C-alpha positions, 0 to 999 in steps of 0.5 A: 872246684867249679867257680861261677865268678862272683862279681868283684867290681873292686877298687884299690884306691883311697887306701893310702891314709890307712896305710900310712897309719900302719893299719892292717889293710885287708884285700879288696872285696866284692861290690855290694848288692844282695849275694843272689845278685852277685852270682849266676850259678850255685857255688860251694864257697867254703872248705876250699883249702883241702884241709878241714878239722873239728878242732875248736876254733875258740867258738865251736868245733864244727865245720862251716859249709857256705854256699851261694846261689842266684835267686832262682834257687831257694834251697840247697842240700850239703852232702859228702861221700867217702866211697861211691854214694853221696850222703846228705849232710843237711838241707838248708831251706832258706838263706840263712846267712845274710843272702847265702846258705850255711850249715855247721857240720859236725861230723862223727865216727869214721868220717873223721880222719877220712878223705872226702868229697863235698858238694852242694846241690840245688834246683832253680825254679823250672830248671835242672839240678845244679851242683858244685863240689870240692874234692879230696877234703881231709877231715882231721881230728880235734887233736890233729895239727890242722888249725881252724878259724871262725869269723864272728857271726852277725848281720849288720856290718858298718861301712865307713865311706871315707870322705877324705878320698876313695875307701869303704872300710869295714872291720871284721873279726873272729877267733882261731885255734891258734894262739899266734901268727895270722889269719888270712882274709879274703872276699868274693872270688878270692876266697876260693882262689888259692892264688889270689892275695890275702891280707893277714890279720894278727892273732892275739891270744885269748888269756887262760885258753890255747886259742886266739882272736883277730881283728882287721880292716877291709877296704871294699871301695865302690860306688854305693847308693846304699838304697837297697840291701848290700851284702858282703861275702868274707872268708878267712883262712889259716895257713895249712888249716881249714877256712870259714866263710861268713856273709854280712848285710852292710849299712853306711856308717856315720861318725856319731860319737868321739870319746877320748881318755888319757893314760894320765891327767898328771905327767912328770915334768917334760913328759907326755900322756897318751891319749886314746880317742875312739870314734863309733858310729850311730849303732855304737860300732867302731869306725875304721879310717876316720881322720882325727885331729887334735885341737891343740895341733892341727898338724897331729892327724891320726886315722882310726884303726880296727878298734876304731881307735887313734892315739896321740901324745899330749903334753901339759895342756888342754885339748879336745880331739875331733873326727872329720865328717868331710874332707875340710880341715878344722872342727866344724859342728855344722859340717857334721864333725864330732869332737870329745870332751876336753883333756886337761894334762898337767905336770909335776916333778916326780919321785918314787912313792909307791909300789903296785904289784900286778898278776897278769893271771888274775888274783887266783890262778893255776900253777901251770898258768904261770910264766916268767914275767906274769908277776911284777912290781911297778914303781909308781910316782906320787901321782901314780904314774910308772917311774923309771928307777935306774940303779935301784933294786927291788927286795922282796920275799913271799909268805905262803899260807897253805890251803891245808890249815894243818900246814904251817905257813912258809917264808920264801926266802926263809930269811932275808930277801930276794933281789931284782936289780933289773927294771924296765921303766920301773917295772920289776919282774918277780919270781913265784916260788916253786916247790911250795904248797898250794895256798895264798901267796903274799908278796912283801917288797921294798925299793932300795935307794939310789946311789945318793941314798934317795928314792927308797920305799919302805917294805909293805905287802903289795900282792896277794894271790892264790895259787894251786892246782886247779880241778875241773868237776862235772855235775851231776856226778851220777849217771844222767838218764834222759828220754831219747830225742831229748837233751842232757845238761851237765855243769862244769866248774874250775876251782882251786883246792880251797874252792876258789873259782877260776873265771874266764878259763877255757875247757875242752869238752868231749862227748863219746857216743854210746855203743848200745841201745836200739838206735843203730846210728848213733847221733847224740852230740854237743849243742854248739855255740852257733848253727844246728849241727851237733859236735863231738867236742867244744870249748867253753869259757868259764863264767864269773862263778867259775862254771860253764853248762854243756847240753847234749842233744839227742836228735828227734827221729821217727821212731825214736830209738835209745842210745846208751853208754855215752860219756861226757868228759872235760880237760883244761890243757892250759891249767894242766888238767888232763881228761883222765883227771876229770871224772866223766858224766855217763849219759843215756838216751832212753825210752819211756814209752809203754811196751805192750805186754811188759812186766816189772818184777821187784826182787823180794826183800825178806827179813828186817833191815836195820837203819843205816844198813845198805839194802840192795835190790833189783827190778826186771822188765821183760815180755813173758813168753811161752814155756816160762821164757821171757824177753828182757826189755833193754834200754827202758826207763824205770823209775823206782821209788820209796815212801820211807828211807832214801836211796843211795849212790852205790859205788859197786854192789854192797858199797855206797858213798858216805854222806861225809866227803872225807872218811876218817878212821873212827867215823860211824858207818851207816850215814850214806849220801841221800840222793832222794826217794826216787831214781830213774834207771836204765835196764841193762842187757838182761832187762835188770836195774839195780839199786841201793837204799837205806833208812836213817831217822824216821819218827815211825820208829819211836812207837814200836821200833819198826817202819814198813816201807814200800818200794815201787818200780814202774816201767813201759806202762807196767809197775810192781810193788814190794814191802820192805821192813826195817827194825831199830833193834840191834842198832849199828851204832848207839845215839844216846840213852835218856832218863825221862820223868814219867808223865803225871798220870804215872806218878803217885803224887806231885813231883819236881819237887817231890815230898820226902818219902814219895816215889818219883817214876822215870822212863828210859829211852835209848835211841840209835845214831839217827835218833830212832828209839831203840826198845829192849836194851838193858840199862844199868842205873845208879845213885850216890846220895844217902837216904835215897834208893832205886827200885832197881839197879837195871831197867829195860828200855822201851817205847811207852812212857809207863814208868820203867823205874822209880826212886824214893828219897827219905829226906830233904835232898838233891840226888843224881841218877845215872843211867849207862847204856853199853852197845856195839859200834860199827865204824870205819877204821881207815880213810879207805872205807874198812869197816869194823864192828866192836861188841860193847864198843861204847857206853852212853850215859845220862843223868837226871837230878831228883829234888826232894823237899820237906814241909817248912811250916815257916813258909806254909799257909794255915787256915781255919774256918767255921761252918758257923756264920755269926751267932748260932742257936743252942743245939747247932752243929758246928764244924771247924776245918783246918787246911795246910798248904806247904811252901810249894803250894801243895796240900800237907797230908798226914799233919796232926791236928789237935782240936781243943774246945773250951768255954760255953758247953765245957771242954774237949779235946779231939785229934785228927790227921790231915787228908790228901787235900791237907784238910782236917775237920772237927764237929761238935754241937753247942749246948749252952749259951755264950762263947765257945773257943776252939784251938787247932794245934797243927804239928808235923815232927818238931814243927807246930802252928796254932789256930783259933776261932770263936763261936758265939751262941745265943739262948734265943732262937735266931730270927732268920732275916727273910733276906739273908745276908751276903756271905763274904770271905776275908783275906789278909796280905802283906810283905816282909819289911824287915825292921820296918812297920808291918803293913797288912791289907785286909780285903772282903770278897765283896764290895757290899762289905764297904763301911763294915767294922774290921778288926786286926788281931795279932796272934801270940806264941800261945796261939792267943788272938790280941786285938791290935786295931780297929777300922772300917772297910773303904768303898772297895771293901778293903783297909790297910793297917800299919803296925809297929814292928816290935820283934825286929827280924822275927815273924808276926802272925795276924788275922782279921775279922770283918764284923757281920751285918745281919741284914747286909753281909755275913761275918768273915775271918781271914786267913793267918799271915806271917810277916817279918 
């Protein structure tokens, strides 16, 4: 290649301290100043090794293009050619990498595997175009043998200007596709000079990945003023592989903070702790080459490495560690030296105390990650320090609890223990069982005694890890349709069979561009970690939740064309997961733009569809032409929506994904995975989209068994709608049968409970597996109680609560009505999804208990009232009213009432029957002055109750007070007190009766009233009577009479109250 010669200004001095410390010294670099001040012409400084690759380097899968130029060139264009013509890769219009021009290139298609030339072109202000090229560069695929490397991106890079002599140290780091070996680092012109010396930086493997990382120190000695912008160009190359070049802006580091950490604060007698001292600058960045000394021993001097660290051995003592800011020995705060906090180490006599197990693969890992030495048990002493135990053995066994809950635990070995006699500093390697199922592996271990019988540690559980076969799952599982020029996003997850996620694992993701669509040059790709060039592959690292996110971008262009049939796939080689084991994600970059003349047509759906059946449909987008012809619109976004029901994920025409993850024989057919009420699809080569849908639960079925849905398809600025009818009749599977008591408006009398002899009406409802009501189903009815009948032994379910059948009970009883509905079943017959329909395959039942009761006079309430208020005159018509309410609070209809009248005016007997309100009346006229006694005998069957009333008749006309008395009523209440005195409370309805005389009567077995006590009402119009209980546990009936006052209030008779 052509070289413009970057100025070096190198110095090889002042590196002895680093060399003595054993630190990885890197080749000297160019002196600082801005990049454009260091060059005189345009130069392509990357990809000079002759090899390039799209293999993932641990950061991305792009090829780095890097150029430098003098200030007169303000933009550059990177180009490639395979044949005769140069093709643009990208134009970089500004210095986007600390004074340099950079571009991440993601070659695709035929470029990969080809031998290409690269060049960069740029035109100085007022000058002619300049160019610099690299010829004969082979672009190898991701699976090729060529290794890749990536320097860490960044801007500010610290320089430690050593005060102890010559040496300006910078720390560089990065990643590589290698998991071992070394990376060669160069700076300045040496980057493009194959013969120039390079310093290797050791590669450390990245856990859970196939890639590695590296870190090293560069001495860029020169005379710096650091008064202006200083920039540095660094290159990294792997043997036989590609290179990477990165520019940085430098700053001068100042020793700011020194920290020290001891491996242990207590050591075994005669032992030492390892103290790690870290020195960082004003930005928290590590400093390489800083001189560190222990306060306890001025001869204990170390120099910090590429991590900014130095290590010391410290015995029992207290010391601090300081970094010299000058070349003067000894700690001096005034000179700018920085020191750590005190580190105190004490000693003790050690003995084996505990066992501590370690899994280098973490608490959960894939079996493919395991290697010998990954699992170990360390003997610890009483202070938690590692303890060597020569001559002692570790005895252990494993218990495996499978993830499969149906599988039995496994012990390895089945009996006894495995023995590991070899240890290193008390560390015993243990072996993971083979041939055992995935699950939780629990390690139980014990340390045997030494030759003298001492130092044993009892058996205990020391480790529990989850071991299994990891899987990589990409979501969403269904096809993604994204507007052309947009970004599709997919999420991946790495987990074991039980769902335990695996964090910090590497997953290789690839994207294969679609082969159809209107875009002739397919250019969609994976968004890289850094840079702007899209890539075909990239390695991701899972987060703490085991997931990673991939973005696939379709570059914006004019006109924006479609790119269809893209496929995103993943593999995790370190976990033994091949791409063939991961379900890919299909991606289409489509058009949603209106198309003039386009017409959308939905294929008509005829007939009625049963809930749970799979309905397939199609919609076509086309531009009508002459003579009935049409031109299909390909790659067009079509949005189909349903206002009732939902779409399902189809596996093939006529088949769909069940809602249940694992199908078992006997599972019901009809419950499919719900993917919403809207789908965005893409038209195929015929301008058509296909979809499947169904309906489950919908309250619209519950009134007539029918639901009318509307299907809409919209695309290219046009739309179409189609009606879809659903009916719950003849369901795939039944759900239940219900007996429901009919509403009050249907019943002829009060129910729940019902009075003997009354009817109770019920409704029958049947539902499908989703809970939709189904009409027209024959239901068998049965009962087993005596004195109980059904109106029919069968009834038909419907949708209305109008009384489908009734029952009648002629005695006090509890009867059970049973409804049985036999209907077809449609189920899966195997896990593979085979379906079978069995006629009358299942019977659903429901029961309802009906309670009938008989009137119990002992618990009923009887009341007799009179139309006569106080004394009446001869000739007055008097009406006696009897009301009977049973123990349920309901009026008693049909009870016989015999009214007997005697006294003034003669005797009379009449018979009445209580009406629906529980009321019977007797009306008569008084003809003589005196007392008229009226008795009412209420009977029902063998039960009876007697009520009495007295009317006073005056010979002379009754003088009506111009201010008539207030009409009052009286009530009597009391509780059952057993053998204690009966306690009755009489209360007037109005406090105006306060001070009125109140008489308490006892009603004997013949119905006669016997005066018990007389008192007056208190200020609240009430009075409490206490009466000795002479009949023990039997009931006693009481009635009260409030004596009237003609000028104040009327007379009032209370109800009858029976207490025990």
